[in-house]
C-alpha positions in Angstrom: -56.6 -154.8 71.2 -54.3 -157.1 69.3 -55.8 -155.9 66.1 -55.0 -152.3 67.0 -51.4 -153.2 67.7 -51.0 -155.1 64.3 -52.5 -152.1 62.6 -50.2 -149.6 64.4 -47.2 -151.8 63.3 -48.4 -152.0 59.7 -48.6 -148.1 59.6 -45.1 -147.9 60.9 -43.7 -150.3 58.3 -45.6 -148.4 55.4 -44.3 -145.2 56.8 -40.7 -146.4 57.0 -40.9 -147.9 53.4 -42.1 -144.5 52.2 -39.0 -142.6 53.5 -35.8 -142.3 51.4 -33.0 -144.5 52.6 -30.7 -143.1 55.2 -27.4 -141.6 53.7 -24.2 -143.8 54.1 -22.1 -142.5 57.0 -19.5 -139.8 56.2 -16.0 -141.2 55.7 -13.5 -140.6 58.6 -11.6 -137.3 58.3 -8.4 -139.3 57.6 -9.7 -141.2 54.6 -8.3 -140.6 51.1 -10.5 -138.8 48.7 -12.7 -140.9 46.5 -11.7 -141.4 42.9 -14.6 -139.1 41.8 -13.5 -136.5 44.4 -9.8 -136.7 43.4 -10.6 -136.0 39.7 -13.5 -133.6 40.3 -14.0 -131.2 37.3 -13.4 -127.5 37.4 -16.4 -125.4 38.0 -17.8 -124.3 34.5 -15.4 -125.3 31.7 -13.0 -128.0 32.5 -9.5 -126.6 32.1 -7.7 -129.8 33.0 -6.7 -128.1 36.2 -4.8 -125.3 34.5 -5.0 -121.9 36.0 -3.1 -118.7 35.1 -2.3 -116.8 38.2 -1.8 -113.1 38.0 1.0 -111.7 40.2 2.2 -108.2 40.8 5.9 -107.2 40.6 7.7 -103.9 40.7 7.7 -104.0 36.9 4.0 -104.6 36.6 1.5 -107.5 36.5 2.2 -110.8 34.9 0.8 -114.3 34.7 2.3 -117.5 35.9 1.1 -120.9 34.9 -0.2 -123.5 37.3 -2.0 -126.9 36.9 -3.6 -129.0 39.6 -3.3 -132.8 39.2 -6.0 -134.4 41.5 -7.7 -132.9 44.6 -7.0 -133.7 48.2 -8.4 -131.5 50.9 -5.4 -132.1 53.3 -2.4 -132.7 51.1 -1.7 -130.2 48.4 1.9 -130.4 47.2 3.1 -127.3 45.2 6.3 -128.0 43.1 9.1 -125.6 42.7 11.2 -126.5 39.7 15.0 -126.0 39.2 17.1 -123.8 36.9 16.3 -120.9 37.6 14.3 -120.9 34.4 13.5 -124.6 33.7 9.9 -125.9 33.8 7.5 -128.1 35.9 7.6 -130.9 33.3 10.3 -133.2 34.9 8.0 -133.5 38.0 5.7 -135.7 35.8 7.8 -138.6 37.3 5.6 -138.3 40.4 2.2 -138.4 38.8 1.5 -142.0 39.1 3.1 -142.6 42.4 1.4 -139.7 44.3 -1.8 -139.9 42.2 -2.4 -143.5 43.3 -2.1 -142.4 46.9 -4.7 -139.6 46.5 -2.0 -136.9 46.9 -2.8 -133.6 45.0 0.1 -132.2 42.8 0.2 -128.7 41.8 2.6 -127.9 38.8 3.8 -124.3 38.6 6.0 -122.6 36.2 7.9 -119.6 37.9 7.9 -116.2 36.0 10.3 -116.4 33.3 9.7 -120.1 32.6 8.1 -121.6 29.5 4.3 -121.6 30.3 4.4 -118.4 32.2 5.0 -114.9 31.1 8.7 -114.2 30.2 9.6 -110.5 30.9 13.1 -109.4 29.9 13.7 -106.9 32.7 16.8 -108.4 34.6 15.7 -106.6 37.9 13.0 -109.2 38.3 15.4 -112.1 38.9 16.0 -112.0 42.6 15.4 -114.4 45.4 13.2 -111.9 47.3 10.8 -111.3 44.3 10.6 -115.0 43.6 9.5 -115.6 47.3 6.9 -112.9 47.0 5.6 -114.6 43.9 5.3 -118.0 45.5 3.3 -116.3 48.4 1.0 -114.7 45.7 0.6 -118.1 44.2 -0.3 -119.6 47.4 -2.9 -117.0 48.2 -4.4 -117.3 44.7 -4.7 -121.0 45.0 -6.1 -120.9 48.5 -3.5 -123.0 50.1 -3.3 -122.9 53.9 -1.3 -124.4 56.9 -4.0 -127.0 56.9 -3.1 -128.4 53.5 0.0 -126.7 52.0 3.1 -128.7 51.5 6.0 -127.2 49.3 8.6 -129.1 47.5 11.6 -127.4 46.0 14.0 -129.2 43.8 17.6 -127.8 42.9 17.1 -123.9 42.6 13.7 -124.6 43.7 15.2 -126.0 47.1 16.7 -122.5 47.6 13.4 -120.9 46.8 11.4 -123.2 49.1 14.0 -122.6 52.0 13.7 -118.8 51.5 9.9 -119.1 51.4 9.9 -121.2 54.7 12.1 -118.6 56.3 9.7 -115.8 55.4 6.4 -117.6 55.6 6.6 -120.9 57.4 3.4 -120.1 59.3 1.5 -120.9 56.0 3.1 -124.3 55.6 2.1 -127.7 56.8 5.2 -129.5 55.5 8.4 -128.6 53.5 10.6 -130.8 51.2 14.1 -129.6 50.2 15.2 -131.8 47.3 18.7 -132.1 45.8 20.0 -128.7 46.9 22.7 -127.8 49.3 22.2 -124.8 51.7 25.4 -123.0 50.8 26.6 -122.0 47.3 30.2 -121.7 48.5 29.9 -125.3 49.9 28.5 -126.5 46.7 31.4 -124.8 44.7 33.9 -126.4 46.9 32.3 -129.9 46.5 32.1 -129.4 42.7 35.9 -128.5 42.7 37.1 -131.0 45.3 35.0 -134.0 44.6 33.1 -134.0 41.4 35.8 -132.5 39.1 38.5 -134.9 40.6 36.2 -137.8 39.9 36.5 -137.0 36.2 39.2 -137.6 33.6 41.8 -134.8 34.2 42.1 -134.2 30.4 38.3 -133.7 30.2 38.5 -131.2 33.2 41.3 -129.3 31.7 39.6 -128.9 28.5 36.3 -127.9 30.1 38.2 -125.2 32.2 40.0 -123.9 29.0 36.7 -123.5 27.3 35.1 -121.7 30.3 38.1 -119.5 30.6 37.4 -118.4 26.9 33.7 -118.0 27.7 32.8 -120.6 25.0 29.9 -122.1 27.0 27.8 -122.4 23.9 30.5 -124.3 22.0 29.3 -127.7 20.9 32.6 -129.1 22.3 31.5 -127.9 25.7 28.5 -130.1 25.8 30.4 -132.9 24.0 32.6 -133.1 27.1 29.9 -132.5 29.7 27.2 -134.9 28.5 29.0 -138.2 28.9 31.4 -137.1 31.7 29.2 -135.1 34.0 25.5 -135.0 33.0 25.3 -138.8 32.5 27.0 -139.4 35.9 25.5 -136.7 38.1 22.4 -135.1 36.5 20.4 -138.1 35.2 21.9 -141.6 35.2 19.3 -143.3 32.9 20.7 -144.5 29.6 18.0 -142.5 27.8 16.8 -139.4 29.4 13.0 -139.3 29.8 10.9 -137.0 27.4 9.8 -134.9 30.5 13.4 -134.1 31.5 14.2 -133.3 27.8 11.2 -131.0 27.6 12.0 -129.2 30.7 15.7 -128.6 29.7 14.8 -127.8 26.3 12.8 -124.7 27.4 15.3 -123.4 29.7 15.4 -119.6 29.9 19.1 -119.0 29.6 18.7 -115.3 30.5 17.4 -116.1 33.9 19.6 -119.2 34.3 22.9 -117.5 33.5 22.2 -114.3 35.4 21.3 -116.2 38.7 23.3 -119.4 38.4 26.0 -118.4 36.1 27.1 -120.1 32.9 29.4 -122.9 34.4 28.1 -126.3 35.4 31.0 -126.5 37.8 30.0 -123.9 40.3 27.5 -121.0 41.0 28.8 -117.6 39.8 25.8 -115.6 39.3 23.5 -113.8 41.8 23.4 -117.0 43.8 27.1 -117.2 44.2 27.4 -116.1 47.9 24.0 -117.5 48.9 24.3 -119.4 52.4 21.6 -120.2 54.9 23.2 -122.7 57.0 23.0 -120.6 60.1 19.3 -120.0 59.8 18.2 -123.6 59.4 17.4 -124.0 63.1 14.7 -121.3 62.7 12.6 -123.5 60.5 10.2 -125.5 62.7 7.9 -126.8 60.2 8.2 -130.6 59.5 10.9 -130.9 56.7 12.2 -133.6 54.6 15.6 -133.3 52.9 16.3 -135.5 50.0 19.8 -136.3 48.8 21.3 -138.8 46.3 24.6 -140.6 46.2 25.6 -139.6 42.7 24.1 -136.0 42.8 25.9 -132.8 42.0 24.9 -131.9 45.6 27.0 -133.5 48.5 24.6 -136.1 50.0 26.4 -135.8 53.3 25.7 -132.1 53.5 22.1 -132.8 52.7 22.1 -135.3 55.7 23.7 -132.5 57.9 21.0 -130.2 56.8 18.3 -132.4 58.1 20.0 -132.5 61.5 20.0 -128.7 61.8 16.3 -128.3 61.3 13.9 -128.5 64.3 11.9 -131.2 62.8 14.1 -132.5 60.0 14.0 -136.0 58.2 16.5 -137.3 55.6 15.9 -139.6 52.7 18.9 -140.9 50.7 18.4 -142.1 47.1 21.3 -144.4 46.8 21.0 -145.1 43.0 20.1 -141.5 42.3 21.7 -138.4 40.9 20.4 -134.8 40.6 17.3 -136.1 39.0 16.6 -138.8 41.6 12.9 -138.7 41.0 13.8 -140.3 37.8 16.8 -142.5 38.2 16.0 -143.7 41.7 12.4 -143.2 41.2 10.8 -145.6 43.7 13.0 -144.7 46.6 12.2 -140.9 45.9 8.5 -141.4 45.5 8.0 -143.9 48.3 9.9 -141.8 50.7 8.0 -138.6 49.7 4.6 -140.4 50.0 5.6 -141.7 53.4 6.6 -138.2 54.7 3.4 -136.5 53.4 1.2 -139.1 54.9 2.9 -139.3 58.3 3.0 -135.5 58.7 -0.7 -135.4 57.6 -1.3 -138.1 60.4 0.4 -135.6 62.9 4.0 -136.7 63.0 6.7 -134.1 62.9 9.6 -136.2 61.7 10.0 -139.5 59.8 12.7 -142.0 60.2 13.9 -143.7 56.9 
């Protein structure tokens, strides 16, 4: 009898040794993607994450440029650049900070911007058409309410707000960065606060040049660079290459038509834009980012966060309009925290 038991045990051991080892347990749903998964290659030829997305407009079909940086099944952050007519490039400030946290970035140049098609038809440059473009990009990239976060900076903040008002059911989270929710309020802030903080002689000469329409005059930029740009756009002593590339490719046709030629106020198609009364209808978790030295009133930005159903506010005390560069760690750490806490189920974050 004992010999039969030993034989049976031996057969069981041999059988177990012949089987493949059991697979490791699957990681919990909340775990960050592995390094291999985060940098998974494209199917077929590796395009480094670049994809040209076809979009339909009233003036025909065009292509817009997108690029995925990393891969995360639950946090996909689509970036809307400023201008209008700038490029995605200044968002490169976020790569290391968000990449090390396993957060997926999606760069995107809007129609009319450097790496996308640049049609000349002025009728294309409207808020409504840009909103429809973002929705077409979302659909093409397969973004859903389970993973889709949208960050809009400057003009991109206007676009992100308008997208949320039209399609918030598609969003998991929203970020409005460095953009007031009223063009008239911005114009008053530029006149009553920013201009009064400058040398009166400089303001006088700038206004005279603007009155003459000499926006392309070398003197105009000579005055603005040290007295306005260096104080309120980017406060770093040497502007990063990514910022210079983004501004260097600015599509002035789109920019001037929508924003206007002056840096001291909006005078184009965005001149009367105001969504303050509609903020309460946005129920998706939303982070509003302001900066102490910004062209945009930081207290207005704080107020905006209080008007949203689930608003949070992050202040970058050392930052200006490009706070992702000149108050980089505050900006990036706050953004990461918001994305991760919303992913974990929170609807607002206290900073």
